[in-house]
C-alpha positions in Angstrom: 33.2 -5.1 27.7 31.2 -2.5 29.6 32.6 0.7 31.0 32.0 1.2 34.7 31.7 4.7 36.2 29.8 6.7 38.8 26.5 8.0 37.6 25.1 10.9 39.6 21.3 11.2 39.8 21.5 14.8 38.6 24.5 14.4 36.3 28.1 15.3 36.9 30.3 16.2 33.9 33.5 14.7 35.2 31.9 11.3 35.5 29.6 11.6 32.5 32.4 11.9 30.0 32.9 8.2 30.5 29.6 7.7 28.7 31.1 8.8 25.4 34.9 9.3 25.6 35.9 5.6 25.6 33.8 5.0 22.5 35.7 7.8 20.8 39.0 6.4 21.8 38.1 2.8 20.8 35.2 2.8 18.3 33.0 -0.3 18.2 35.0 -1.8 21.1 32.6 -1.6 24.0 29.2 -3.1 24.5 26.9 -4.0 27.4 28.6 -7.3 28.3 28.9 -7.1 32.0 31.1 -10.2 32.3 34.1 -8.0 31.3 34.3 -4.4 32.7 36.6 -1.4 32.4 37.0 0.7 35.5 37.3 4.2 33.9 37.7 7.8 34.9 36.8 8.7 38.5 37.2 7.7 42.2 35.5 4.4 41.8 37.9 1.7 43.1 35.9 0.6 46.2 33.9 -2.3 47.6 30.8 -1.3 45.7 32.3 -2.3 42.3 30.0 -5.0 40.8 31.1 -8.5 40.1 32.7 -9.3 36.7 34.6 -12.3 35.4 37.3 -9.9 34.2 38.2 -6.4 35.2 40.5 -3.8 33.5 41.5 -0.7 35.4 42.7 2.4 33.4 43.3 5.6 35.4 40.7 5.0 38.1 41.4 6.2 41.6 40.9 5.5 45.3 39.4 8.0 47.6 36.7 6.7 49.9 37.1 3.1 51.0 38.4 -0.4 50.5 38.8 -1.9 47.1 36.8 -5.1 46.4 38.0 -8.1 48.4 39.1 -9.8 45.1 40.9 -6.7 43.8 44.3 -7.6 42.2 43.5 -11.3 41.7 44.1 -13.2 38.4 40.9 -11.8 36.8 42.1 -8.2 37.3 44.3 -6.4 34.8 45.5 -3.2 36.4 46.8 -1.2 33.5 47.2 1.9 35.6 45.6 3.9 38.4 45.2 7.7 38.7 48.1 8.6 41.0 50.7 7.7 43.7 48.3 7.9 46.6 45.9 5.4 44.9 48.9 3.2 44.2 50.1 3.4 47.8 46.7 2.4 49.2 46.4 -0.5 46.7 50.0 -1.7 47.3 50.9 -1.2 43.6 54.4 -0.4 42.4 55.1 3.2 41.3 55.1 2.3 37.6 51.4 1.5 37.9 50.2 5.1 38.3 50.1 7.6 35.5 47.4 10.3 35.8 43.7 10.9 35.4 42.3 9.5 32.1 40.5 12.8 31.3 43.9 13.8 29.8 42.7 11.8 26.7 40.4 14.7 25.9 43.5 16.7 24.7 43.5 14.5 21.5 39.7 14.6 20.8 39.5 16.7 17.6 36.5 18.9 18.6 38.2 19.7 21.9 41.7 20.4 20.7 43.2 23.1 22.9 42.8 26.7 21.8 45.6 29.4 21.8 45.7 31.9 24.6 44.5 34.6 22.2 41.4 32.6 21.3 40.3 32.1 25.0 38.5 34.6 27.1 36.7 35.0 30.4 36.9 33.4 33.8 34.6 30.6 34.9 33.8 28.9 38.2 32.8 25.2 38.4 31.7 24.1 41.8 31.6 20.5 43.1 28.2 19.0 42.2 27.3 18.7 45.9 27.8 22.5 46.3 25.3 23.4 43.5 22.1 23.0 45.6 23.5 24.1 49.0 25.0 27.5 48.2 24.4 30.8 46.4 27.2 30.4 43.9 25.4 31.8 40.9 24.8 35.0 42.8 28.4 35.0 44.0 29.8 34.6 40.5 27.5 37.3 39.1 28.8 39.8 41.7 32.4 38.8 41.2 32.3 39.1 37.4 32.9 35.4 36.9 30.8 33.0 34.8 29.1 30.2 36.7 29.1 26.8 35.1 26.8 24.2 36.5 28.7 20.8 36.8 25.4 19.0 36.3 25.0 20.4 32.8 25.7 18.3 29.7 29.4 17.2 29.8 30.2 18.4 26.3 28.7 21.8 27.2 30.9 22.1 30.3 34.0 20.9 28.4 33.4 23.6 25.8 33.2 26.3 28.5 36.5 25.1 30.0 38.2 25.0 26.6 37.2 28.5 25.8 38.1 30.0 29.2 41.1 32.1 30.1 41.1 30.8 33.7 39.2 28.1 35.5 38.3 28.4 39.2 37.9 24.8 40.1 36.0 23.5 43.1 35.2 20.4 41.1 38.5 18.4 40.7 37.7 17.4 37.1 37.3 21.1 36.2 41.0 21.4 36.9 42.0 18.1 35.3 40.1 18.9 32.1 41.4 22.5 32.1 44.9 21.1 32.3 44.2 18.8 29.4 43.0 21.8 27.4 46.1 23.7 28.5 44.0 26.3 30.4 45.3 27.6 33.7 43.3 26.6 36.8 43.0 27.6 40.4 41.9 25.0 43.0 39.0 26.2 45.2 37.3 24.7 48.3 33.6 25.4 49.0 33.3 22.9 51.8 35.1 20.2 53.8 33.6 17.7 51.4 36.3 18.5 48.9 38.6 15.5 49.0 42.3 16.5 49.6 43.5 12.9 49.1 42.0 12.8 45.5 43.4 16.2 44.6 46.9 15.3 45.8 46.6 12.0 43.9 46.2 13.9 40.7 48.4 16.9 41.3 51.3 14.7 42.2 51.2 13.2 38.7 51.7 16.6 37.1 54.2 17.8 39.6 52.1 20.7 40.8 51.5 21.8 44.4 48.0 21.6 45.8 47.4 25.0 47.5 43.7 25.6 47.2 41.9 28.9 48.0 39.2 28.3 50.6 36.0 30.0 49.5 33.9 28.8 52.4 30.1 28.9 52.6 28.0 31.2 50.4 24.8 30.7 52.5 23.6 29.9 56.0 22.3 26.5 54.7 25.7 25.7 53.2 27.5 26.7 56.4 25.3 24.4 58.5 25.8 21.6 56.0 29.6 22.0 56.0 29.7 22.0 59.8 27.8 18.7 60.0 29.8 16.8 57.4 32.2 15.2 59.9 29.3 13.8 61.9 28.5 11.2 59.2 31.9 10.7 57.6 31.8 13.2 54.7 34.6 15.5 55.8 37.5 14.9 53.4 39.4 18.2 53.3 42.8 18.1 55.0 44.1 21.6 56.1 47.7 20.4 55.8 47.3 19.5 52.1 50.3 17.2 52.2 50.6 13.6 51.0 51.6 11.9 54.2 48.9 13.3 56.5 46.3 12.8 53.7 47.1 9.1 53.4 47.0 8.9 57.2 43.6 10.6 57.4 42.3 8.4 54.6 43.3 5.2 56.5 41.7 6.4 59.7 38.4 7.3 58.1 38.4 4.0 56.2 38.9 2.1 59.4 36.1 3.9 61.2 33.7 3.3 58.3 34.6 -0.4 58.1 33.4 -0.9 61.7 30.3 -3.1 61.9 28.4 -0.4 63.9 29.1 2.4 61.4 26.0 1.8 59.2 23.8 1.9 62.3 25.4 5.2 63.4 25.7 6.9 60.0 22.0 6.8 59.0 20.6 8.7 62.0 23.7 11.0 62.1 23.2 11.9 58.4 19.5 12.5 59.0 20.1 14.9 61.9 23.0 16.8 60.2 21.9 16.6 56.6 18.1 16.9 57.0 17.0 18.3 60.3 19.7 21.0 60.7 19.7 22.0 57.0 16.0 22.2 56.8 16.0 24.4 59.9 18.6 26.7 58.2 16.5 26.8 55.1 13.5 27.9 57.1 15.5 30.7 58.7 16.8 31.8 55.3 13.2 32.1 54.1 12.2 34.2 57.1 15.2 36.6 56.7 16.9 36.5 53.3 19.4 39.1 54.4 21.2 36.6 56.6 22.9 35.2 53.5 24.3 38.5 52.4 27.3 38.4 54.7 28.2 34.9 53.4 27.8 36.1 49.8 29.8 39.2 50.3 32.8 37.3 51.8 32.7 34.7 49.1 32.6 37.5 46.4 35.8 39.0 47.9 37.6 35.7 47.8 36.5 34.8 44.3 37.6 38.2 43.0 41.0 37.6 44.5 41.1 34.1 43.1 40.2 35.4 39.6 43.3 37.6 39.7 45.7 34.6 40.1 47.8 33.3 37.3 46.7 29.8 38.0 48.4 26.4 37.7 49.3 24.5 34.5 51.4 21.4 34.1 54.6 21.5 32.1 54.0 20.5 28.5 56.6 17.8 28.6 55.2 16.2 31.7 51.6 16.3 30.3 52.7 14.8 27.0 54.7 12.1 28.8 51.7 11.1 30.9 49.4 11.1 27.9 51.7 8.9 25.9 51.8 6.4 28.7 48.0 6.5 28.9 47.8 5.7 25.2 50.2 2.7 25.8 47.7 1.4 28.3 44.9 2.0 25.8 46.8 -0.1 23.3 47.1 -2.9 25.8 43.4 -2.8 26.5 42.6 -3.0 22.8 44.8 -6.1 22.4 
């Protein structure tokens, strides 16, 4: 059996934990046999999943498109999905969702949760797409918050989360893993690319509200990029932040992207919005570096305010109940 997960070109800690966590949970169980696959942690249930004779799904989620045409057939064993929104889209009964599989990290010995007295400092982890567009390191420096690059080695990022007093999470797995380590977290939004559907899918499983703090853009280039996301189907943030409208928005976007003409439209639209406009903004930034200062100053104010929040944290009983059910699924996988 081979673990299937998203692999970012530059690395992304939330996805990269799949590369070693499952081996820790089930030593000597996995190999590179692609005939049998495990759909692991991440928003990976979509039409791009490779063919396999047998599929197992354990805590994966939906968030971008249609599942494979053969999803749910006899060669699929859906042990559980991430949350109720994924279950809704996949027409699965409520008992088939639990929570995100990163909760397993709570029981990995070297990442056992620390007491509040042992933890210190506030960290900010942006979505991996935000790293190269914005000035988040500078914003963090001015706000007195430690910047943690999501493209760093996954165990390094996990250690930063585990030792923090508070996690400001633009990256969803920064919040999920913080919750697993029993560290309070504050949901943030750097751009409309942050996927409300995915966040609600997870926060619903821990019975927490999703009320993010919108940071906005930290540079001219990032602002231009954010404004153009909707042109090529990459705007996923829903201002309402509620389940019903997020499911509705997901279905509308999915329908648009499934149109036969969509690929013909998306490529030039993406080029214009994501290349031409952003390159022009980058050129302007080089000519006058001071243009970014007002973006940075505003982001610093918001980040300082966010760092003063108490943060969210799931109830211990709810977390342990979810984790117990995940281990039940792991046992079934091992059988």
